[in-house]
C-alpha positions as CSV (number, residue, x, y, z in Angstrom):
1,M,97.5,105.6,95.4
2,N,100.2,104.7,93.0
3,H,99.4,107.0,90.1
4,A,101.8,105.2,87.8
5,V,99.6,102.1,87.7
6,T,97.0,101.5,84.9
7,Y,94.4,98.8,85.4
8,V,93.5,96.5,82.6
9,I,90.0,95.1,83.2
10,G,87.2,93.3,81.5
11,H,83.4,93.2,82.0
12,K,81.4,92.0,85.0
13,N,80.9,88.3,85.2
14,P,84.2,87.7,83.4
15,D,84.7,84.8,81.0
16,T,87.9,83.2,79.8
17,D,88.4,85.8,77.1
18,T,88.0,88.7,79.5
19,I,90.5,87.4,82.0
20,C,93.2,86.1,79.6
21,S,93.0,89.2,77.4
22,A,93.5,91.4,80.4
23,I,96.5,89.4,81.6
24,A,98.1,89.3,78.1
25,Y,97.5,92.9,77.3
26,A,98.9,94.1,80.6
27,R,102.1,92.2,79.9
28,L,102.3,93.7,76.4
29,K,101.8,97.2,77.6
30,E,104.5,96.8,80.3
31,T,106.9,95.5,77.7
32,L,106.3,98.4,75.4
33,T,106.3,101.2,77.9
34,G,108.2,100.1,81.0
35,R,105.3,101.3,83.2
36,R,103.0,99.3,85.4
37,F,99.9,97.7,84.0
38,V,97.9,95.5,86.4
39,P,95.2,93.1,85.2
40,K,92.1,93.1,87.3
41,R,88.7,91.3,87.3
42,A,85.3,92.7,87.9
43,G,83.6,89.5,89.1
44,Q,84.1,85.9,90.1
45,L,85.8,83.4,87.8
46,N,83.9,80.5,86.2
47,G,85.1,76.9,86.3
48,E,86.5,77.0,82.8
49,T,88.6,80.1,83.5
50,R,89.9,78.7,86.8
51,Y,91.0,75.6,84.9
52,V,92.8,77.6,82.2
53,L,94.7,79.7,84.8
54,R,95.7,76.5,86.8
55,R,96.8,74.7,83.6
56,F,99.1,77.5,82.6
57,G,100.3,78.4,86.1
58,V,99.0,81.9,86.1
59,K,97.6,83.7,89.2
60,S,94.1,85.1,89.0
61,P,93.9,88.9,88.6
62,G,92.9,90.7,91.8
63,Y,89.2,91.6,92.3
64,L,88.2,95.2,91.7
65,D,84.7,96.0,93.0
66,T,84.5,99.6,92.0
67,L,86.6,102.4,90.5
68,E,84.9,105.0,92.7
69,P,87.8,106.6,94.6
70,R,88.4,105.6,98.2
71,V,90.4,107.4,100.8
72,S,93.3,105.0,100.0
73,D,93.4,106.6,96.5
74,I,94.3,110.0,98.0
75,Q,97.9,110.9,98.4
76,I,98.1,110.1,102.2
77,Q,100.8,112.0,104.1
78,E,102.7,109.3,105.9
79,T,103.7,111.4,108.9
80,G,105.0,110.1,112.2
81,S,102.8,110.0,115.3
82,L,103.2,111.0,118.9
83,T,102.5,109.1,122.2
84,P,100.7,110.7,125.2
85,E,103.9,110.3,127.3
86,L,106.1,112.4,125.0
87,T,106.9,115.9,126.4
88,L,105.9,119.0,124.4
89,K,109.6,119.6,123.8
90,E,110.0,116.2,122.3
91,A,106.9,116.5,120.3
92,W,107.9,119.9,118.9
93,E,111.4,118.7,118.0
94,Q,109.9,115.6,116.2
95,M,107.4,117.8,114.3
96,L,110.2,120.2,113.2
97,A,112.4,117.3,112.1
98,Q,109.6,115.8,110.0
99,G,108.3,119.1,108.7
100,A,104.8,118.4,110.0
101,D,102.7,121.0,111.7
102,T,100.2,118.5,113.0
103,Q,100.5,114.9,114.2
104,P,98.2,112.4,115.8
105,V,98.6,111.0,119.3
106,V,98.6,107.2,118.9
107,V,98.2,104.4,121.5
108,D,98.6,100.8,120.3
109,G,98.0,101.9,116.7
110,A,94.7,103.7,117.5
111,V,94.4,107.5,117.2
112,R,93.6,109.0,120.6
113,G,94.0,112.7,119.8
114,M,95.6,115.4,117.6
115,V,98.3,118.0,118.4
116,S,99.3,120.8,116.1
117,A,102.2,123.3,116.4
118,G,99.5,125.9,117.1
119,D,98.3,123.9,120.1
120,I,101.7,123.8,121.6
121,A,102.3,127.5,121.0
122,C,99.0,128.5,122.6
123,F,99.6,126.3,125.6
124,Y,103.2,127.7,126.0
125,L,101.9,131.3,125.9
126,A,99.0,130.7,128.3
127,E,99.4,132.4,131.8
128,Q,98.0,129.4,133.6
129,N,100.8,127.1,132.5
130,L,102.7,127.5,135.8
131,R,100.3,124.9,137.2
132,A,100.3,122.7,134.1
133,L,103.1,120.5,135.4
134,S,101.0,119.3,138.4
135,A,97.8,119.3,136.4
136,S,99.4,117.0,133.8
137,G,101.2,114.8,136.2
138,A,104.5,115.3,134.5
139,R,107.1,112.7,135.4
140,C,110.4,113.5,137.1
141,R,112.4,112.0,134.2
142,S,110.6,114.2,131.7
143,I,111.4,117.3,133.7
144,V,115.0,116.3,134.0
145,D,115.3,115.6,130.3
146,T,113.6,118.8,129.3
147,L,116.0,120.8,131.4
148,N,119.1,118.8,130.3
149,G,119.5,118.3,134.0
150,T,120.9,115.8,136.5
151,L,118.7,114.1,139.0
152,L,120.4,114.2,142.5
153,L,117.5,113.0,144.6
154,G,114.1,111.4,143.8
155,E,112.6,108.6,141.6
156,P,112.6,109.1,137.8
157,E,108.9,108.0,137.6
158,R,107.7,110.3,140.4
159,P,104.9,112.6,139.1
160,F,104.7,116.3,139.9
161,A,101.5,115.8,141.8
162,Q,100.6,119.2,143.2
163,G,101.7,122.9,143.3
164,Q,103.0,125.3,140.7
165,V,106.3,126.6,139.4
166,V,107.9,129.3,141.6
167,I,110.9,131.3,140.5
168,A,112.8,132.3,143.6
169,T,114.1,135.8,142.8
170,D,113.6,137.3,146.3
171,G,115.4,136.8,149.5
172,P,114.7,134.0,152.0
173,A,112.4,136.2,154.1
174,R,109.8,136.7,151.3
175,L,110.1,133.2,149.9
176,A,108.2,131.7,152.8
177,G,105.0,133.4,151.7
178,Q,105.5,132.5,148.1
179,V,106.2,128.8,148.3
180,Q,103.3,126.3,149.0
181,P,103.7,122.6,149.8
182,G,104.7,120.6,146.8
183,D,105.7,123.5,144.6
184,L,108.6,123.3,142.1
185,V,111.1,126.1,143.0
186,I,113.7,127.4,140.6
187,T,116.7,129.0,142.2
188,G,120.3,129.8,141.5
189,D,123.5,129.5,143.5
190,R,122.0,130.8,146.7
191,P,122.1,128.2,149.5
192,E,120.1,130.4,151.9
193,V,117.2,130.6,149.4
194,Q,117.5,126.9,148.7
195,R,117.2,126.1,152.4
196,A,114.3,128.6,152.8
197,A,112.4,126.9,149.9
198,L,112.8,123.5,151.4
199,E,111.7,124.7,154.8
200,A,108.6,126.3,153.2
201,G,107.6,122.9,151.9
202,A,108.9,122.8,148.3
203,G,108.4,119.4,146.8
204,W,110.9,120.0,144.0
205,L,114.1,122.1,144.0
206,V,115.8,123.0,140.7
207,V,119.2,124.6,141.0
208,C,120.3,126.5,137.9
209,G,123.6,127.4,136.3
210,G,125.1,124.0,137.2
211,A,125.9,125.3,140.7
212,E,127.2,122.9,143.3
213,I,124.8,122.1,146.0
214,S,126.0,122.0,149.6
215,P,125.7,118.8,151.6
216,D,123.4,120.4,154.2
217,V,120.9,121.4,151.5
218,T,121.1,117.9,150.1
219,E,120.5,116.4,153.5
220,L,117.6,118.7,154.2
221,A,116.0,117.8,150.8
222,A,116.4,114.1,151.5
223,A,114.8,114.6,154.9
224,R,111.8,116.3,153.4
225,D,111.5,113.9,150.6
226,C,112.1,116.7,148.1
227,V,113.2,116.0,144.5
228,L,116.5,117.7,143.9
229,L,118.0,118.3,140.4
230,S,120.6,120.5,138.8
231,T,120.4,122.2,135.3
232,P,123.0,124.0,133.4
233,H,120.5,126.6,132.2
234,D,120.0,130.0,134.0
235,S,116.8,130.8,135.9
236,Y,115.1,132.5,132.9
237,A,115.8,129.7,130.5
238,T,114.8,127.1,133.1
239,A,111.5,128.8,133.8
240,R,110.8,129.0,130.1
241,L,111.7,125.4,129.4
242,V,110.2,123.6,132.4
243,T,106.6,123.7,131.2
244,Q,107.7,122.0,128.0
245,A,108.0,118.8,130.2
246,V,104.2,118.6,130.1
247,P,103.1,115.4,128.3
248,V,101.4,115.6,125.0
249,G,98.4,113.8,126.3
250,H,97.6,116.8,128.5
251,I,97.0,119.2,125.6
252,M,95.9,116.9,122.7
253,R,92.5,117.6,121.2
254,T,90.1,114.7,121.7
255,E,86.7,116.3,121.3
256,N,85.0,116.1,117.9
257,L,87.9,114.0,116.7
258,V,87.3,112.8,113.1
259,S,89.2,110.1,111.4
260,F,88.6,108.2,108.1
261,R,89.2,104.6,107.1
262,E,91.2,103.8,104.0
263,D,88.3,101.9,102.5
264,E,85.7,104.7,102.8
265,F,84.6,106.4,99.6
266,V,85.8,109.9,99.0
267,A,82.3,111.1,98.2
268,D,81.2,110.0,101.7
269,I,83.9,112.1,103.5
270,Q,83.9,115.3,101.5
271,G,81.0,116.8,103.4
272,V,82.5,115.9,106.8
273,M,85.8,117.5,105.9
274,T,83.9,120.7,104.8
275,R,81.9,120.9,108.0
276,R,84.8,120.3,110.3
277,R,87.3,123.1,109.9
278,F,90.3,121.0,110.7
279,R,93.3,121.2,108.5
280,W,94.3,117.6,108.8
281,F,92.4,114.3,109.3
282,P,93.9,111.0,110.4
283,V,93.4,107.9,108.2
284,T,93.3,104.4,109.6
285,D,93.3,101.0,108.1
286,R,90.4,98.5,108.4
287,N,91.8,97.4,111.8
288,G,91.8,100.9,113.1
289,S,95.5,101.4,113.0
290,Y,96.9,104.8,112.1
291,V,98.2,105.1,108.5
292,G,98.7,108.9,107.8
293,L,97.0,112.2,107.4
294,I,94.9,113.8,104.6
295,S,93.7,117.4,104.1
296,R,91.0,119.1,101.9
297,R,93.8,120.1,99.6
298,D,94.6,116.4,99.0
299,L,91.1,115.9,97.8
300,M,91.5,118.6,95.1
301,N,94.7,116.9,94.0
302,L,93.1,113.5,93.7
303,E,94.0,111.9,90.3
304,K,91.7,109.6,88.5
305,R,92.6,106.0,88.1
306,Q,93.7,105.1,84.5
307,V,92.0,102.1,83.0
308,I,92.1,100.0,79.9
309,L,88.9,98.2,79.0
310,V,89.1,94.8,77.3
311,D,86.3,92.7,75.9
312,H,83.6,95.3,76.3
313,N,82.8,98.9,75.6
314,E,79.4,99.4,77.2
315,K,79.0,101.2,80.5
316,S,76.3,98.8,81.7
317,Q,78.9,96.0,81.5
318,A,81.8,97.9,83.0
319,V,83.1,97.7,86.5
320,D,81.1,99.9,88.9
321,G,82.3,103.5,89.2
322,I,83.8,103.6,85.7
323,G,82.6,107.2,85.4
324,F,85.2,108.1,88.1
325,A,88.1,106.7,86.1
326,E,90.0,107.9,83.0
327,V,89.6,105.3,80.3
328,T,92.8,105.4,78.1
329,E,92.1,102.4,75.7
330,V,89.4,100.1,74.6
331,I,90.1,96.7,73.0
332,D,86.9,94.8,72.0
333,H,85.2,92.6,69.5
334,H,81.6,93.2,70.5
335,R,79.0,95.6,69.1
336,I,79.4,99.2,69.9
337,G,76.6,100.1,72.3
338,S,76.3,102.9,74.9
339,T,80.1,103.4,75.0
340,I,82.1,104.9,77.8
341,E,82.4,108.7,77.6
342,T,86.0,110.0,77.7
343,I,87.4,113.5,78.1
344,H,90.2,113.0,75.7
345,P,90.5,110.9,72.5
346,V,91.5,107.3,73.3
347,Y,92.9,104.3,71.4
348,F,89.8,102.3,70.5
349,R,90.2,99.0,68.6
350,N,87.1,97.1,67.8
351,E,87.2,94.3,65.1
352,P,84.6,91.8,64.0
353,L,86.5,88.8,65.2
354,G,85.5,85.8,67.4
355,C,87.5,86.9,70.4
356,T,89.3,89.9,72.0
357,A,92.3,87.6,72.5
358,T,92.7,87.4,68.7
359,I,93.2,91.2,68.6
360,I,95.7,91.0,71.5
361,A,97.7,88.4,69.7
362,M,97.7,90.6,66.6
363,L,99.0,93.5,68.7
364,Y,101.9,91.4,69.9
365,K,102.8,90.7,66.3
366,E,102.3,94.3,65.2
367,N,104.6,95.6,67.9
368,D,107.2,92.8,67.2
369,V,106.9,91.4,70.8
370,K,107.5,87.7,71.1
371,L,104.9,85.7,72.9
372,D,106.1,83.4,75.7
373,K,104.6,80.0,76.0
374,T,102.3,80.9,78.9
375,T,100.8,84.0,77.3
376,A,100.4,82.1,74.1
377,G,98.5,79.4,76.0
378,L,96.2,81.9,77.7
379,L,95.3,83.6,74.4
380,L,94.7,80.3,72.7
381,A,92.4,79.2,75.5
382,A,90.5,82.5,75.2
383,I,89.9,82.0,71.5
384,L,88.7,78.4,71.9
385,S,86.4,79.6,74.7
386,D,84.8,82.5,72.8
387,T,84.5,80.6,69.4
388,L,83.4,77.3,71.1
389,A,86.4,75.7,69.4
390,F,85.4,77.4,66.1
391,R,81.9,76.0,66.2
392,S,80.4,79.5,66.9
393,P,79.3,81.6,63.9
394,T,81.3,84.4,65.4
395,S,84.5,82.4,64.6
396,T,86.5,83.8,61.7
397,P,89.4,82.5,59.5
398,E,91.7,84.9,61.4
399,D,90.7,83.3,64.7
400,R,91.6,79.9,63.3
401,K,94.9,81.1,61.8
402,I,96.1,82.8,64.9
403,A,94.9,79.9,67.2
404,K,97.1,77.5,65.2
405,K,100.1,79.7,65.7
406,L,99.4,80.1,69.4
407,A,99.0,76.3,69.8
408,K,102.4,75.7,68.2
409,R,104.0,78.4,70.4
410,A,102.4,77.1,73.6
411,D,103.0,73.5,72.6
412,V,99.4,72.6,73.1
413,E,97.0,70.3,71.1
414,I,93.9,72.4,70.2
415,D,91.2,69.7,70.5
416,E,92.6,68.3,73.8
417,L,92.7,71.8,75.4
418,A,89.2,72.7,74.1
419,M,87.6,69.5,75.5
420,A,89.3,69.9,78.9
421,M,88.1,73.5,79.1
422,F,84.6,72.7,78.1
423,Q,84.4,69.8,80.7
424,A,85.7,72.2,83.4
425,G,83.2,74.9,82.4
426,S,80.2,72.5,82.3
427,C,80.9,71.1,85.7
428,L,78.5,72.9,88.0
429,D,78.9,70.7,91.1
430,G,78.6,72.7,94.3
431,K,77.3,75.8,92.6
432,S,74.1,77.5,93.5
433,E,71.5,78.5,90.9
434,E,72.4,82.1,91.3
435,E,76.1,81.4,90.8
436,I,75.3,79.5,87.7
437,F,73.0,82.1,86.3
438,F,75.4,85.0,86.8
439,Q,78.7,83.3,85.8
440,D,78.3,84.7,82.3
441,F,75.5,87.3,82.3
442,K,75.2,90.6,80.5
443,T,72.5,93.3,80.4
444,F,71.3,95.3,77.4
445,H,68.8,98.1,76.7
446,A,66.4,98.2,73.9
447,D,63.8,100.9,74.5
448,P,61.5,100.3,76.4
449,Y,63.0,97.0,77.6
450,H,65.9,96.4,79.9
451,I,66.9,92.8,79.4
452,G,69.6,90.4,80.6
453,V,71.1,87.4,78.8
454,G,73.1,84.7,80.5
455,Q,74.8,81.7,78.9
456,V,75.9,78.4,80.4
457,S,77.7,75.7,78.4
458,T,76.7,72.0,78.8
459,L,77.9,68.8,77.3
460,G,75.0,66.4,76.4
461,E,71.2,66.8,76.3
462,E,70.7,65.0,79.6
463,A,72.9,67.4,81.4
464,R,71.2,70.3,79.7
465,D,67.7,69.1,80.6
466,A,68.8,68.6,84.3
467,L,70.1,72.1,84.3
468,C,66.9,73.5,82.9
469,R,64.9,71.9,85.7
470,R,67.2,73.6,88.2
471,M,67.2,77.1,86.6
472,Q,63.6,77.6,85.5
473,P,62.3,78.1,89.1
474,Q,64.9,80.8,89.6
475,M,64.1,83.0,86.6
476,A,61.5,85.2,88.2
477,Q,63.7,85.9,91.2
478,V,66.7,86.8,89.0
479,R,64.6,89.2,87.0
480,Q,63.2,90.9,90.0
481,R,66.5,91.1,91.8
482,S,68.2,92.5,88.7
483,R,65.3,94.9,88.1
484,L,65.0,93.8,84.5
485,D,61.9,93.5,82.3
486,V,62.9,90.2,80.7
487,V,65.7,87.7,81.4
488,F,67.0,85.0,79.0
489,L,69.3,82.1,79.8
490,M,71.0,80.2,77.0
491,L,71.8,76.5,77.9
492,T,74.2,75.8,75.1
493,D,75.2,72.3,74.2
494,I,78.6,72.7,72.6
495,M,78.8,69.3,71.0
496,D,75.2,69.2,69.8
497,E,75.6,72.8,68.6
498,S,72.2,74.0,69.8
499,T,70.7,76.1,72.6
500,L,67.8,75.6,74.9
501,L,66.6,79.2,75.6
502,L,64.9,79.9,78.9
503,Y,62.9,83.2,79.2
504,E,60.9,85.0,81.9
505,G,59.1,88.3,82.0
506,E,56.2,90.0,80.4
507,G,56.6,90.0,76.6
508,G,59.4,87.4,76.8
509,E,57.6,84.7,74.8
510,E,56.5,87.1,72.0
511,I,60.1,88.4,71.8
512,V,61.4,84.8,71.3
513,R,58.8,84.0,68.7
514,Q,59.6,87.2,66.8
515,A,63.3,86.8,67.1
516,F,63.7,83.1,66.2
517,H,60.4,82.1,64.6
518,V,60.2,79.0,66.8
519,D,57.5,77.4,69.0
520,C,57.7,78.2,72.7
521,A,56.5,76.1,75.5
522,G,56.7,76.5,79.3
523,G,59.2,79.3,79.2
524,T,61.6,77.5,76.9
525,A,62.5,77.4,73.2
526,R,64.8,75.1,71.3
527,L,67.2,76.9,69.0
528,P,69.1,74.5,66.7
529,G,72.5,75.8,65.4
530,V,72.4,78.8,67.9
531,L,75.7,79.0,69.9
532,S,76.6,82.6,70.0
533,R,75.0,85.1,72.3
534,K,76.9,88.0,70.7
535,K,76.1,87.2,67.0
536,Q,73.0,85.1,67.1
537,T,71.0,85.6,70.2
538,V,71.3,89.2,71.3
539,P,71.0,90.9,67.8
540,S,67.9,88.8,67.1
541,I,66.3,89.7,70.4
542,L,67.1,93.4,70.0
543,A,65.8,93.4,66.4
544,A,62.6,91.7,67.5
545,I,62.0,94.3,70.2
546,Q,62.5,97.1,67.7
547,R,60.0,95.5,65.2
548,M,57.4,95.0,68.0
549,E,57.7,98.7,69.1
550,N,57.4,99.9,65.5
551,G,54.3,97.9,65.0
């Protein structure tokens, strides 16, 4: 994880204000600090927001499904890897060069085993390693390279198929009983011993000290199909080095091998790491290709993601896993509800304005940072969206004042932009009922009720009535799926400045009657002059619930 990055993110089911404010504030913070601030979104974009981003040529923020840490958030050690064909000598040298005491054995990107410096040392000290060359099928070229030798007879890819390593220290007479067919015999500048070894059936003959080999020995070796090589090392060094030609694949650990994917949650792997007493664990990407190693120590050093919240302050509306992150700032214009808990004091700015983007524009001015045309256009679009082009009761004189300045800076005509946005937002072609319902949906808690309130903008009564016929049959399913007591859906006609309120759930009709003092029929209620969820609908509903509970 890049710990120098701070995410700027709005609420779930993001609207134009959420997205544009996140983009603009990330740009401001980068300008002021020189650090990286990345805008993110916690849900899918609605039609209006997609139109705004296209119009001003801005890429959509990346989707962030949760802030719960994943393996990719750990400081992964990007070590090298080994291949099964590498010799132990080559593996040891590579590990020393990289300062790694453990490395995975990888084939075509996939982890096939693990090898540690301890594994190599234990193998090297084992008594049975004199037969390891034949057991592992070490190749001729590997033995030659390990001994810094010269191949005089034999094929480079020929395996050491049988026998063991024999050090010929005795005379020719005793050698016959020591050498078995196929053995690798190490000897010095003693032609009589060399001939005796060949006659005893040696499959490999290693002549030490760089000694010259007589023609008759070479001819005898060729006649018996014996591999013949020369090494500059003495007999002791040769005997010590030769088993280092064993391929890594022979000693790698493959049983109980545990690896983790980058996208796995840290909480899911902690128990596994505790139960398996390995020091290092390989990490792969989603395609199963090796990425690096992690250890239990890395888990302890895991740093929380830093996050700035815009356009919300309630945990229920925040991106999943917000409790795992460190919230450093909150910029919002909504009511203060069940706010996010923080360990340290944070910068918290909440003003009774029509839009978070208005606050962002004020912050640009307060910090003497000039707005470019694109950012000014984004902030203007956000203000027009949240204030319904100043028709909403949440709109304030400050919103209007700043919007006019932004329009001039962006070279945009306010009424034209607003109408184009509203038409894009009210176009629901190709969208399912669920997509429509949740494109702007928030949940609230008013003891003992858990409620949800969605809002969809329409243009014209005919379009609103058609949408009502589509959405009403879905209300019960939405409530059950969301595990809510009551759900409400505002079908708001921007031009008519009214809302058709749909409701579903036990007690829903009484809540509407108490909140708005209107007649209800068939799960609907007409609310003239009601445009704002934040200022008109939700406060009235919550107050009605409180009155009902207090008798």
